[in-house]
mmCIF file as Biopython writes it, N, C-alpha, C and O atoms, coordinates in Angstrom:
data_model
#
loop_
_atom_site.group_PDB
_atom_site.id
_atom_site.type_symbol
_atom_site.label_atom_id
_atom_site.label_alt_id
_atom_site.label_comp_id
_atom_site.label_asym_id
_atom_site.label_entity_id
_atom_site.label_seq_id
_atom_site.pdbx_PDB_ins_code
_atom_site.Cartn_x
_atom_site.Cartn_y
_atom_site.Cartn_z
_atom_site.occupancy
_atom_site.B_iso_or_equiv
_atom_site.auth_seq_id
_atom_site.auth_asym_id
_atom_site.pdbx_PDB_model_num
ATOM 1   N N  . MET A ? 1  ? 1.044   -1.113  -0.206  1.0 0.0 1  A 1 
ATOM 2   C CA . MET A ? 1  ? -0.079  0.156   -0.116  1.0 0.0 1  A 1 
ATOM 3   C C  . MET A ? 1  ? 0.788   1.233   -0.275  1.0 0.0 1  A 1 
ATOM 4   O O  . MET A ? 1  ? 1.921   1.150   0.197   1.0 0.0 1  A 1 
ATOM 5   N N  . VAL A ? 2  ? 0.397   2.313   -0.916  1.0 0.0 2  A 1 
ATOM 6   C CA . VAL A ? 2  ? 1.274   3.494   -0.718  1.0 0.0 2  A 1 
ATOM 7   C C  . VAL A ? 2  ? 0.372   4.570   -0.257  1.0 0.0 2  A 1 
ATOM 8   O O  . VAL A ? 2  ? -0.829  4.666   -0.507  1.0 0.0 2  A 1 
ATOM 9   N N  . MET A ? 3  ? 1.229   5.506   0.570   1.0 0.0 3  A 1 
ATOM 10  C CA . MET A ? 3  ? 0.422   6.551   1.311   1.0 0.0 3  A 1 
ATOM 11  C C  . MET A ? 3  ? 1.079   7.743   0.494   1.0 0.0 3  A 1 
ATOM 12  O O  . MET A ? 3  ? 2.299   7.828   0.358   1.0 0.0 3  A 1 
ATOM 13  N N  . PHE A ? 4  ? 0.213   8.624   -0.020  1.0 0.0 4  A 1 
ATOM 14  C CA . PHE A ? 4  ? 0.818   9.734   -0.612  1.0 0.0 4  A 1 
ATOM 15  C C  . PHE A ? 4  ? 0.309   11.116  0.397   1.0 0.0 4  A 1 
ATOM 16  O O  . PHE A ? 4  ? 0.211   12.263  -0.042  1.0 0.0 4  A 1 
ATOM 17  N N  . GLY A ? 5  ? 0.117   10.843  1.351   1.0 0.0 5  A 1 
ATOM 18  C CA . GLY A ? 5  ? -0.412  11.908  2.074   1.0 0.0 5  A 1 
ATOM 19  C C  . GLY A ? 5  ? -1.647  12.380  2.227   1.0 0.0 5  A 1 
ATOM 20  O O  . GLY A ? 5  ? -1.906  13.388  2.884   1.0 0.0 5  A 1 
ATOM 21  N N  . TYR A ? 6  ? -2.564  11.609  1.572   1.0 0.0 6  A 1 
ATOM 22  C CA . TYR A ? 6  ? -4.150  11.932  1.599   1.0 0.0 6  A 1 
ATOM 23  C C  . TYR A ? 6  ? -4.664  11.791  2.934   1.0 0.0 6  A 1 
ATOM 24  O O  . TYR A ? 6  ? -4.486  10.888  3.752   1.0 0.0 6  A 1 
ATOM 25  N N  . LYS A ? 7  ? -5.412  12.968  3.010   1.0 0.0 7  A 1 
ATOM 26  C CA . LYS A ? 7  ? -6.179  12.808  4.233   1.0 0.0 7  A 1 
ATOM 27  C C  . LYS A ? 7  ? -7.712  12.996  4.150   1.0 0.0 7  A 1 
ATOM 28  O O  . LYS A ? 7  ? -8.191  13.983  3.591   1.0 0.0 7  A 1 
ATOM 29  N N  . LEU A ? 8  ? -8.609  11.862  4.815   1.0 0.0 8  A 1 
ATOM 30  C CA . LEU A ? 8  ? -9.951  11.989  4.535   1.0 0.0 8  A 1 
ATOM 31  C C  . LEU A ? 8  ? -10.609 12.545  5.786   1.0 0.0 8  A 1 
ATOM 32  O O  . LEU A ? 8  ? -10.310 12.027  6.862   1.0 0.0 8  A 1 
ATOM 33  N N  . LYS A ? 9  ? -11.454 13.524  5.752   1.0 0.0 9  A 1 
ATOM 34  C CA . LYS A ? 9  ? -12.171 14.181  6.809   1.0 0.0 9  A 1 
ATOM 35  C C  . LYS A ? 9  ? -13.593 13.682  6.902   1.0 0.0 9  A 1 
ATOM 36  O O  . LYS A ? 9  ? -14.398 14.164  6.105   1.0 0.0 9  A 1 
ATOM 37  N N  . ILE A ? 10 ? -13.968 12.860  7.694   1.0 0.0 10 A 1 
ATOM 38  C CA . ILE A ? 10 ? -15.028 11.899  7.763   1.0 0.0 10 A 1 
ATOM 39  C C  . ILE A ? 10 ? -15.951 12.482  9.280   1.0 0.0 10 A 1 
ATOM 40  O O  . ILE A ? 10 ? -15.485 12.367  10.413  1.0 0.0 10 A 1 
ATOM 41  N N  . ASP A ? 11 ? -17.120 13.014  9.010   1.0 0.0 11 A 1 
ATOM 42  C CA . ASP A ? 11 ? -18.152 13.359  9.917   1.0 0.0 11 A 1 
ATOM 43  C C  . ASP A ? 11 ? -18.182 12.356  11.050  1.0 0.0 11 A 1 
ATOM 44  O O  . ASP A ? 11 ? -18.195 11.161  10.752  1.0 0.0 11 A 1 
ATOM 45  N N  . ASP A ? 12 ? -18.195 12.714  12.286  1.0 0.0 12 A 1 
ATOM 46  C CA . ASP A ? 12 ? -18.252 11.997  13.190  1.0 0.0 12 A 1 
ATOM 47  C C  . ASP A ? 12 ? -19.566 10.934  13.610  1.0 0.0 12 A 1 
ATOM 48  O O  . ASP A ? 12 ? -19.492 9.949   14.345  1.0 0.0 12 A 1 
ATOM 49  N N  . ASP A ? 13 ? -20.809 11.479  12.883  1.0 0.0 13 A 1 
ATOM 50  C CA . ASP A ? 13 ? -21.651 10.675  13.043  1.0 0.0 13 A 1 
ATOM 51  C C  . ASP A ? 13 ? -21.441 9.647   11.988  1.0 0.0 13 A 1 
ATOM 52  O O  . ASP A ? 13 ? -21.630 8.471   12.298  1.0 0.0 13 A 1 
ATOM 53  N N  . LEU A ? 14 ? -21.091 9.936   10.836  1.0 0.0 14 A 1 
ATOM 54  C CA . LEU A ? 14 ? -20.720 8.922   9.743   1.0 0.0 14 A 1 
ATOM 55  C C  . LEU A ? 14 ? -19.470 7.888   10.310  1.0 0.0 14 A 1 
ATOM 56  O O  . LEU A ? 14 ? -19.564 6.691   10.038  1.0 0.0 14 A 1 
ATOM 57  N N  . LEU A ? 15 ? -18.427 8.330   11.018  1.0 0.0 15 A 1 
ATOM 58  C CA . LEU A ? 15 ? -17.390 7.614   11.364  1.0 0.0 15 A 1 
ATOM 59  C C  . LEU A ? 15 ? -18.093 6.408   12.664  1.0 0.0 15 A 1 
ATOM 60  O O  . LEU A ? 15 ? -17.670 5.259   12.794  1.0 0.0 15 A 1 
ATOM 61  N N  . GLU A ? 16 ? -19.008 6.908   13.350  1.0 0.0 16 A 1 
ATOM 62  C CA . GLU A ? 16 ? -19.384 5.972   14.303  1.0 0.0 16 A 1 
ATOM 63  C C  . GLU A ? 16 ? -20.241 4.979   13.260  1.0 0.0 16 A 1 
ATOM 64  O O  . GLU A ? 16 ? -20.163 3.778   13.516  1.0 0.0 16 A 1 
ATOM 65  N N  . LYS A ? 17 ? -20.945 5.322   12.262  1.0 0.0 17 A 1 
ATOM 66  C CA . LYS A ? 17 ? -21.613 4.418   11.508  1.0 0.0 17 A 1 
ATOM 67  C C  . LYS A ? 17 ? -20.676 3.343   11.193  1.0 0.0 17 A 1 
ATOM 68  O O  . LYS A ? 17 ? -20.690 2.173   11.575  1.0 0.0 17 A 1 
ATOM 69  N N  . LEU A ? 18 ? -19.855 3.959   10.422  1.0 0.0 18 A 1 
ATOM 70  C CA . LEU A ? 18 ? -18.655 3.044   9.956   1.0 0.0 18 A 1 
ATOM 71  C C  . LEU A ? 18 ? -17.911 1.994   10.709  1.0 0.0 18 A 1 
ATOM 72  O O  . LEU A ? 18 ? -17.514 0.925   10.247  1.0 0.0 18 A 1 
ATOM 73  N N  . LYS A ? 19 ? -17.764 2.465   12.016  1.0 0.0 19 A 1 
ATOM 74  C CA . LYS A ? 19 ? -17.106 1.976   12.943  1.0 0.0 19 A 1 
ATOM 75  C C  . LYS A ? 19 ? -18.277 0.189   13.342  1.0 0.0 19 A 1 
ATOM 76  O O  . LYS A ? 19 ? -18.039 -1.015  13.428  1.0 0.0 19 A 1 
ATOM 77  N N  . LYS A ? 20 ? -19.266 0.923   13.440  1.0 0.0 20 A 1 
ATOM 78  C CA . LYS A ? 20 ? -20.571 -0.278  13.826  1.0 0.0 20 A 1 
ATOM 79  C C  . LYS A ? 20 ? -20.394 -1.403  12.698  1.0 0.0 20 A 1 
ATOM 80  O O  . LYS A ? 20 ? -20.201 -2.592  12.951  1.0 0.0 20 A 1 
ATOM 81  N N  . CYS A ? 21 ? -20.482 -0.877  11.483  1.0 0.0 21 A 1 
ATOM 82  C CA . CYS A ? 21 ? -20.272 -1.818  10.261  1.0 0.0 21 A 1 
ATOM 83  C C  . CYS A ? 21 ? -19.326 -2.517  10.154  1.0 0.0 21 A 1 
ATOM 84  O O  . CYS A ? 21 ? -19.398 -3.682  9.762   1.0 0.0 21 A 1 
ATOM 85  N N  . SER A ? 22 ? -18.145 -1.867  10.521  1.0 0.0 22 A 1 
ATOM 86  C CA . SER A ? 22 ? -16.818 -2.750  10.424  1.0 0.0 22 A 1 
ATOM 87  C C  . SER A ? 22 ? -17.012 -3.919  11.676  1.0 0.0 22 A 1 
ATOM 88  O O  . SER A ? 22 ? -16.595 -5.059  11.470  1.0 0.0 22 A 1 
ATOM 89  N N  . GLU A ? 23 ? -17.555 -3.631  12.758  1.0 0.0 23 A 1 
ATOM 90  C CA . GLU A ? 23 ? -17.382 -4.658  13.644  1.0 0.0 23 A 1 
ATOM 91  C C  . GLU A ? 23 ? -18.582 -5.766  13.288  1.0 0.0 23 A 1 
ATOM 92  O O  . GLU A ? 23 ? -18.422 -6.973  13.466  1.0 0.0 23 A 1 
ATOM 93  N N  . MET A ? 24 ? -19.755 -5.200  12.782  1.0 0.0 24 A 1 
ATOM 94  C CA . MET A ? 24 ? -20.643 -6.247  12.574  1.0 0.0 24 A 1 
ATOM 95  C C  . MET A ? 24 ? -20.610 -7.117  11.569  1.0 0.0 24 A 1 
ATOM 96  O O  . MET A ? 24 ? -21.287 -8.143  11.505  1.0 0.0 24 A 1 
ATOM 97  N N  . ALA A ? 25 ? -19.446 -6.544  10.375  1.0 0.0 25 A 1 
ATOM 98  C CA . ALA A ? 25 ? -19.316 -7.340  9.529   1.0 0.0 25 A 1 
ATOM 99  C C  . ALA A ? 25 ? -17.991 -8.311  9.719   1.0 0.0 25 A 1 
ATOM 100 O O  . ALA A ? 25 ? -17.636 -9.155  8.896   1.0 0.0 25 A 1 
ATOM 101 N N  . GLY A ? 26 ? -17.272 -7.994  11.086  1.0 0.0 26 A 1 
ATOM 102 C CA . GLY A ? 26 ? -16.029 -8.739  11.280  1.0 0.0 26 A 1 
ATOM 103 C C  . GLY A ? 26 ? -14.885 -8.229  10.795  1.0 0.0 26 A 1 
ATOM 104 O O  . GLY A ? 26 ? -13.863 -8.898  10.948  1.0 0.0 26 A 1 
ATOM 105 N N  . TYR A ? 27 ? -14.834 -7.305  10.303  1.0 0.0 27 A 1 
ATOM 106 C CA . TYR A ? 27 ? -13.442 -6.658  10.000  1.0 0.0 27 A 1 
ATOM 107 C C  . TYR A ? 27 ? -12.628 -6.329  10.890  1.0 0.0 27 A 1 
ATOM 108 O O  . TYR A ? 27 ? -13.187 -5.838  11.870  1.0 0.0 27 A 1 
ATOM 109 N N  . ALA A ? 28 ? -11.101 -6.424  10.983  1.0 0.0 28 A 1 
ATOM 110 C CA . ALA A ? 28 ? -10.057 -6.286  11.773  1.0 0.0 28 A 1 
ATOM 111 C C  . ALA A ? 28 ? -10.024 -4.547  12.211  1.0 0.0 28 A 1 
ATOM 112 O O  . ALA A ? 28 ? -9.543  -4.095  13.250  1.0 0.0 28 A 1 
ATOM 113 N N  . SER A ? 29 ? -10.592 -3.861  11.247  1.0 0.0 29 A 1 
ATOM 114 C CA . SER A ? 29 ? -10.721 -2.434  11.780  1.0 0.0 29 A 1 
ATOM 115 C C  . SER A ? 29 ? -11.560 -1.532  10.871  1.0 0.0 29 A 1 
ATOM 116 O O  . SER A ? 29 ? -11.826 -1.877  9.719   1.0 0.0 29 A 1 
ATOM 117 N N  . VAL A ? 30 ? -11.907 -0.561  11.314  1.0 0.0 30 A 1 
ATOM 118 C CA . VAL A ? 30 ? -12.474 0.375   10.272  1.0 0.0 30 A 1 
ATOM 119 C C  . VAL A ? 30 ? -11.923 0.776   9.223   1.0 0.0 30 A 1 
ATOM 120 O O  . VAL A ? 30 ? -12.615 1.101   8.258   1.0 0.0 30 A 1 
ATOM 121 N N  . ASP A ? 31 ? -10.503 0.841   9.187   1.0 0.0 31 A 1 
ATOM 122 C CA . ASP A ? 31 ? -9.813  1.374   8.206   1.0 0.0 31 A 1 
ATOM 123 C C  . ASP A ? 31 ? -9.905  0.396   6.936   1.0 0.0 31 A 1 
ATOM 124 O O  . ASP A ? 31 ? -9.870  0.733   5.753   1.0 0.0 31 A 1 
ATOM 125 N N  . GLU A ? 32 ? -10.046 -1.053  7.533   1.0 0.0 32 A 1 
ATOM 126 C CA . GLU A ? 32 ? -10.145 -2.188  6.468   1.0 0.0 32 A 1 
ATOM 127 C C  . GLU A ? 32 ? -11.498 -1.977  5.702   1.0 0.0 32 A 1 
ATOM 128 O O  . GLU A ? 32 ? -11.582 -1.909  4.476   1.0 0.0 32 A 1 
ATOM 129 N N  . PHE A ? 33 ? -12.502 -1.885  6.544   1.0 0.0 33 A 1 
ATOM 130 C CA . PHE A ? 33 ? -13.781 -1.880  6.219   1.0 0.0 33 A 1 
ATOM 131 C C  . PHE A ? 33 ? -14.044 -0.766  5.003   1.0 0.0 33 A 1 
ATOM 132 O O  . PHE A ? 33 ? -14.657 -0.987  3.959   1.0 0.0 33 A 1 
ATOM 133 N N  . ILE A ? 34 ? -13.424 0.484   5.409   1.0 0.0 34 A 1 
ATOM 134 C CA . ILE A ? 34 ? -13.362 1.488   4.520   1.0 0.0 34 A 1 
ATOM 135 C C  . ILE A ? 34 ? -12.661 1.168   3.148   1.0 0.0 34 A 1 
ATOM 136 O O  . ILE A ? 34 ? -13.288 1.369   2.108   1.0 0.0 34 A 1 
ATOM 137 N N  . VAL A ? 35 ? -11.517 0.729   3.121   1.0 0.0 35 A 1 
ATOM 138 C CA . VAL A ? 35 ? -10.625 0.182   2.002   1.0 0.0 35 A 1 
ATOM 139 C C  . VAL A ? 35 ? -11.765 -0.815  1.104   1.0 0.0 35 A 1 
ATOM 140 O O  . VAL A ? 35 ? -12.138 -0.519  -0.031  1.0 0.0 35 A 1 
ATOM 141 N N  . HIS A ? 36 ? -12.125 -1.780  1.697   1.0 0.0 36 A 1 
ATOM 142 C CA . HIS A ? 36 ? -12.843 -2.825  1.166   1.0 0.0 36 A 1 
ATOM 143 C C  . HIS A ? 36 ? -14.262 -2.100  0.552   1.0 0.0 36 A 1 
ATOM 144 O O  . HIS A ? 36 ? -14.714 -2.589  -0.484  1.0 0.0 36 A 1 
ATOM 145 N N  . ALA A ? 37 ? -14.910 -1.048  1.114   1.0 0.0 37 A 1 
ATOM 146 C CA . ALA A ? 37 ? -15.905 -0.452  0.797   1.0 0.0 37 A 1 
ATOM 147 C C  . ALA A ? 37 ? -15.601 0.640   -0.520  1.0 0.0 37 A 1 
ATOM 148 O O  . ALA A ? 37 ? -16.435 0.904   -1.386  1.0 0.0 37 A 1 
ATOM 149 N N  . LEU A ? 38 ? -14.592 1.046   -0.470  1.0 0.0 38 A 1 
ATOM 150 C CA . LEU A ? 38 ? -14.169 1.817   -1.580  1.0 0.0 38 A 1 
ATOM 151 C C  . LEU A ? 38 ? -13.821 1.338   -2.991  1.0 0.0 38 A 1 
ATOM 152 O O  . LEU A ? 38 ? -14.031 1.781   -4.120  1.0 0.0 38 A 1 
ATOM 153 N N  . GLU A ? 39 ? -13.046 -0.020  -2.359  1.0 0.0 39 A 1 
ATOM 154 C CA . GLU A ? 39 ? -12.590 -0.782  -3.516  1.0 0.0 39 A 1 
ATOM 155 C C  . GLU A ? 39 ? -13.889 -1.388  -4.342  1.0 0.0 39 A 1 
ATOM 156 O O  . GLU A ? 39 ? -14.005 -1.283  -5.563  1.0 0.0 39 A 1 
ATOM 157 N N  . LYS A ? 40 ? -14.812 -2.012  -3.511  1.0 0.0 40 A 1 
ATOM 158 C CA . LYS A ? 40 ? -15.970 -2.321  -4.198  1.0 0.0 40 A 1 
ATOM 159 C C  . LYS A ? 40 ? -16.623 -1.239  -5.029  1.0 0.0 40 A 1 
ATOM 160 O O  . LYS A ? 40 ? -16.895 -1.540  -6.191  1.0 0.0 40 A 1 
ATOM 161 N N  . GLU A ? 41 ? -16.889 -0.129  -4.639  1.0 0.0 41 A 1 
ATOM 162 C CA . GLU A ? 41 ? -17.488 0.988   -5.169  1.0 0.0 41 A 1 
ATOM 163 C C  . GLU A ? 41 ? -16.750 1.294   -6.635  1.0 0.0 41 A 1 
ATOM 164 O O  . GLU A ? 41 ? -17.488 1.518   -7.594  1.0 0.0 41 A 1 
ATOM 165 N N  . ALA A ? 42 ? -15.624 1.305   -6.779  1.0 0.0 42 A 1 
ATOM 166 C CA . ALA A ? 42 ? -14.817 1.614   -7.607  1.0 0.0 42 A 1 
ATOM 167 C C  . ALA A ? 42 ? -15.021 0.654   -8.383  1.0 0.0 42 A 1 
ATOM 168 O O  . ALA A ? 42 ? -15.481 1.014   -9.467  1.0 0.0 42 A 1 
ATOM 169 N N  . THR A ? 43 ? -14.856 -0.488  -8.259  1.0 0.0 43 A 1 
ATOM 170 C CA . THR A ? 43 ? -15.150 -1.982  -9.211  1.0 0.0 43 A 1 
ATOM 171 C C  . THR A ? 43 ? -16.471 -1.622  -9.940  1.0 0.0 43 A 1 
ATOM 172 O O  . THR A ? 43 ? -16.567 -1.645  -11.167 1.0 0.0 43 A 1 
ATOM 173 N N  . ALA A ? 44 ? -17.209 -1.378  -9.328  1.0 0.0 44 A 1 
ATOM 174 C CA . ALA A ? 44 ? -18.851 -1.466  -9.476  1.0 0.0 44 A 1 
ATOM 175 C C  . ALA A ? 44 ? -18.833 -0.058  -10.623 1.0 0.0 44 A 1 
ATOM 176 O O  . ALA A ? 44 ? -19.304 -0.194  -11.752 1.0 0.0 44 A 1 
ATOM 177 N N  . ILE A ? 45 ? -18.378 0.946   -10.269 1.0 0.0 45 A 1 
ATOM 178 C CA . ILE A ? 45 ? -18.106 2.038   -11.525 1.0 0.0 45 A 1 
ATOM 179 C C  . ILE A ? 45 ? -17.341 1.686   -12.558 1.0 0.0 45 A 1 
ATOM 180 O O  . ILE A ? 45 ? -17.916 1.782   -13.643 1.0 0.0 45 A 1 
ATOM 181 N N  . LEU A ? 46 ? -16.073 1.252   -12.594 1.0 0.0 46 A 1 
ATOM 182 C CA . LEU A ? 46 ? -15.264 0.960   -13.651 1.0 0.0 46 A 1 
ATOM 183 C C  . LEU A ? 46 ? -15.280 -0.239  -14.212 1.0 0.0 46 A 1 
ATOM 184 O O  . LEU A ? 46 ? -14.890 -0.464  -15.357 1.0 0.0 46 A 1 
ATOM 185 N N  . GLY A ? 47 ? -15.774 -1.148  -13.358 1.0 0.0 47 A 1 
ATOM 186 C CA . GLY A ? 47 ? -15.768 -2.418  -13.928 1.0 0.0 47 A 1 
ATOM 187 C C  . GLY A ? 47 ? -14.868 -3.188  -13.464 1.0 0.0 47 A 1 
ATOM 188 O O  . GLY A ? 47 ? -13.859 -2.587  -13.096 1.0 0.0 47 A 1 
ATOM 189 N N  . ALA A ? 48 ? -14.852 -4.645  -13.306 1.0 0.0 48 A 1 
ATOM 190 C CA . ALA A ? 48 ? -13.954 -5.798  -12.749 1.0 0.0 48 A 1 
ATOM 191 C C  . ALA A ? 48 ? -12.920 -5.849  -13.615 1.0 0.0 48 A 1 
ATOM 192 O O  . ALA A ? 48 ? -11.901 -6.330  -13.121 1.0 0.0 48 A 1 
ATOM 193 N N  . ASP A ? 49 ? -12.830 -5.446  -14.963 1.0 0.0 49 A 1 
ATOM 194 C CA . ASP A ? 49 ? -11.521 -5.662  -15.738 1.0 0.0 49 A 1 
ATOM 195 C C  . ASP A ? 49 ? -10.665 -4.409  -15.166 1.0 0.0 49 A 1 
ATOM 196 O O  . ASP A ? 49 ? -9.466  -4.480  -15.434 1.0 0.0 49 A 1 
ATOM 197 N N  . SER A ? 50 ? -11.016 -3.439  -14.533 1.0 0.0 50 A 1 
ATOM 198 C CA . SER A ? 50 ? -9.809  -2.403  -13.892 1.0 0.0 50 A 1 
ATOM 199 C C  . SER A ? 50 ? -9.363  -2.643  -13.048 1.0 0.0 50 A 1 
ATOM 200 O O  . SER A ? 50 ? -8.703  -1.746  -12.523 1.0 0.0 50 A 1 
ATOM 201 N N  . SER A ? 51 ? -9.416  -3.898  -12.410 1.0 0.0 51 A 1 
ATOM 202 C CA . SER A ? 51 ? -8.742  -4.184  -11.075 1.0 0.0 51 A 1 
ATOM 203 C C  . SER A ? 51 ? -7.647  -4.897  -11.859 1.0 0.0 51 A 1 
ATOM 204 O O  . SER A ? 51 ? -7.685  -5.492  -12.936 1.0 0.0 51 A 1 
ATOM 205 N N  . SER A ? 52 ? -6.444  -4.606  -10.809 1.0 0.0 52 A 1 
ATOM 206 C CA . SER A ? 52 ? -5.140  -5.208  -11.281 1.0 0.0 52 A 1 
ATOM 207 C C  . SER A ? 52 ? -4.425  -5.839  -9.943  1.0 0.0 52 A 1 
ATOM 208 O O  . SER A ? 52 ? -3.215  -5.849  -9.717  1.0 0.0 52 A 1 
ATOM 209 N N  . ALA A ? 53 ? -5.444  -6.348  -9.135  1.0 0.0 53 A 1 
ATOM 210 C CA . ALA A ? 53 ? -4.863  -7.036  -7.852  1.0 0.0 53 A 1 
ATOM 211 C C  . ALA A ? 53 ? -4.602  -8.515  -8.761  1.0 0.0 53 A 1 
ATOM 212 O O  . ALA A ? 53 ? -5.133  -9.078  -9.718  1.0 0.0 53 A 1 
ATOM 213 N N  . SER A ? 54 ? -3.280  -8.791  -7.694  1.0 0.0 54 A 1 
ATOM 214 C CA . SER A ? 54 ? -2.721  -9.944  -8.401  1.0 0.0 54 A 1 
ATOM 215 C C  . SER A ? 54 ? -3.511  -10.948 -7.380  1.0 0.0 54 A 1 
ATOM 216 O O  . SER A ? 54 ? -4.277  -10.632 -6.469  1.0 0.0 54 A 1 
ATOM 217 N N  . GLU A ? 55 ? -3.076  -12.326 -7.823  1.0 0.0 55 A 1 
ATOM 218 C CA . GLU A ? 55 ? -3.639  -13.505 -6.856  1.0 0.0 55 A 1 
ATOM 219 C C  . GLU A ? 55 ? -3.124  -13.012 -5.473  1.0 0.0 55 A 1 
ATOM 220 O O  . GLU A ? 55 ? -3.859  -12.815 -4.506  1.0 0.0 55 A 1 
ATOM 221 N N  . GLU A ? 56 ? -1.571  -12.808 -5.494  1.0 0.0 56 A 1 
ATOM 222 C CA . GLU A ? 56 ? -1.293  -12.824 -4.109  1.0 0.0 56 A 1 
ATOM 223 C C  . GLU A ? 56 ? -1.829  -11.557 -3.134  1.0 0.0 56 A 1 
ATOM 224 O O  . GLU A ? 56 ? -1.920  -11.584 -1.906  1.0 0.0 56 A 1 
ATOM 225 N N  . GLU A ? 57 ? -2.136  -10.515 -3.979  1.0 0.0 57 A 1 
ATOM 226 C CA . GLU A ? 57 ? -2.902  -9.715  -3.040  1.0 0.0 57 A 1 
ATOM 227 C C  . GLU A ? 57 ? -3.948  -9.836  -2.530  1.0 0.0 57 A 1 
ATOM 228 O O  . GLU A ? 57 ? -4.264  -9.393  -1.426  1.0 0.0 57 A 1 
ATOM 229 N N  . ILE A ? 58 ? -4.831  -10.651 -3.513  1.0 0.0 58 A 1 
ATOM 230 C CA . ILE A ? 58 ? -6.311  -11.317 -3.344  1.0 0.0 58 A 1 
ATOM 231 C C  . ILE A ? 58 ? -6.027  -12.041 -2.246  1.0 0.0 58 A 1 
ATOM 232 O O  . ILE A ? 58 ? -6.654  -11.614 -1.277  1.0 0.0 58 A 1 
ATOM 233 N N  . LYS A ? 59 ? -5.177  -13.178 -1.942  1.0 0.0 59 A 1 
ATOM 234 C CA . LYS A ? 59 ? -4.846  -13.882 -0.833  1.0 0.0 59 A 1 
ATOM 235 C C  . LYS A ? 59 ? -4.553  -13.309 0.382   1.0 0.0 59 A 1 
ATOM 236 O O  . LYS A ? 59 ? -4.969  -13.792 1.435   1.0 0.0 59 A 1 
ATOM 237 N N  . LYS A ? 60 ? -3.878  -12.331 0.325   1.0 0.0 60 A 1 
ATOM 238 C CA . LYS A ? 60 ? -3.711  -11.479 1.267   1.0 0.0 60 A 1 
ATOM 239 C C  . LYS A ? 60 ? -4.980  -10.822 1.938   1.0 0.0 60 A 1 
ATOM 240 O O  . LYS A ? 60 ? -5.368  -10.911 3.103   1.0 0.0 60 A 1 
ATOM 241 N N  . ARG A ? 61 ? -5.327  -10.378 1.244   1.0 0.0 61 A 1 
ATOM 242 C CA . ARG A ? 61 ? -6.982  -9.862  1.899   1.0 0.0 61 A 1 
ATOM 243 C C  . ARG A ? 61 ? -7.802  -10.781 2.463   1.0 0.0 61 A 1 
ATOM 244 O O  . ARG A ? 61 ? -8.515  -10.638 3.455   1.0 0.0 61 A 1 
ATOM 245 N N  . LEU A ? 62 ? -7.604  -12.121 1.495   1.0 0.0 62 A 1 
ATOM 246 C CA . LEU A ? 62 ? -8.740  -13.037 2.359   1.0 0.0 62 A 1 
ATOM 247 C C  . LEU A ? 62 ? -8.124  -13.584 3.516   1.0 0.0 62 A 1 
ATOM 248 O O  . LEU A ? 62 ? -8.917  -13.982 4.369   1.0 0.0 62 A 1 
ATOM 249 N N  . ARG A ? 63 ? -6.983  -13.699 3.751   1.0 0.0 63 A 1 
ATOM 250 C CA . ARG A ? 63 ? -6.077  -13.758 4.948   1.0 0.0 63 A 1 
ATOM 251 C C  . ARG A ? 63 ? -6.572  -12.879 6.132   1.0 0.0 63 A 1 
ATOM 252 O O  . ARG A ? 63 ? -6.988  -13.282 7.218   1.0 0.0 63 A 1 
ATOM 253 N N  . GLY A ? 64 ? -6.432  -11.491 5.667   1.0 0.0 64 A 1 
ATOM 254 C CA . GLY A ? 64 ? -6.790  -10.716 6.526   1.0 0.0 64 A 1 
ATOM 255 C C  . GLY A ? 64 ? -7.992  -10.686 7.048   1.0 0.0 64 A 1 
ATOM 256 O O  . GLY A ? 64 ? -8.115  -10.211 8.177   1.0 0.0 64 A 1 
ATOM 257 N N  . LEU A ? 65 ? -9.104  -11.171 6.362   1.0 0.0 65 A 1 
ATOM 258 C CA . LEU A ? 65 ? -10.416 -11.263 6.524   1.0 0.0 65 A 1 
ATOM 259 C C  . LEU A ? 65 ? -10.742 -12.550 7.451   1.0 0.0 65 A 1 
ATOM 260 O O  . LEU A ? 65 ? -11.729 -12.637 8.181   1.0 0.0 65 A 1 
ATOM 261 N N  . GLY A ? 66 ? -9.793  -13.476 7.302   1.0 0.0 66 A 1 
ATOM 262 C CA . GLY A ? 66 ? -9.858  -14.597 8.096   1.0 0.0 66 A 1 
ATOM 263 C C  . GLY A ? 66 ? -10.788 -15.942 7.112   1.0 0.0 66 A 1 
ATOM 264 O O  . GLY A ? 66 ? -11.304 -17.014 7.428   1.0 0.0 66 A 1 
ATOM 265 N N  . TYR A ? 67 ? -10.673 -15.366 6.143   1.0 0.0 67 A 1 
ATOM 266 C CA . TYR A ? 67 ? -11.248 -16.789 5.133   1.0 0.0 67 A 1 
ATOM 267 C C  . TYR A ? 67 ? -10.568 -17.636 4.802   1.0 0.0 67 A 1 
ATOM 268 O O  . TYR A ? 67 ? -11.105 -18.715 4.551   1.0 0.0 67 A 1 
ATOM 269 N N  . ILE A ? 68 ? -9.217  -17.510 4.674   1.0 0.0 68 A 1 
ATOM 270 C CA . ILE A ? 68 ? -8.190  -18.415 4.373   1.0 0.0 68 A 1 
ATOM 271 C C  . ILE A ? 68 ? -7.008  -18.315 5.426   1.0 0.0 68 A 1 
ATOM 272 O O  . ILE A ? 68 ? -6.966  -17.293 6.111   1.0 0.0 68 A 1 
ATOM 273 N N  . GLU A ? 69 ? -6.001  -19.341 5.617   1.0 0.0 69 A 1 
ATOM 274 C CA . GLU A ? 69 ? -4.943  -19.224 6.506   1.0 0.0 69 A 1 
ATOM 275 C C  . GLU A ? 69 ? -3.542  -19.192 5.401   1.0 0.0 69 A 1 
ATOM 276 O O  . GLU A ? 69 ? -2.401  -19.093 5.853   1.0 0.0 69 A 1 
#
């Protein structure tokens, strides 16, 4: 993951909703939930072919979510 210093300001009420959603869905953190939600939305808009995730990246994500070991 590359960080370029982008900061995202999120309203306190929305952040609380995101925290609840991430906990209910079993994400390790609210950051993980937000990244997944943004990836899902970007794929929905741009199409699945725009994703350049390698098989290793996908496995890493699935491990992080606890789906595989």
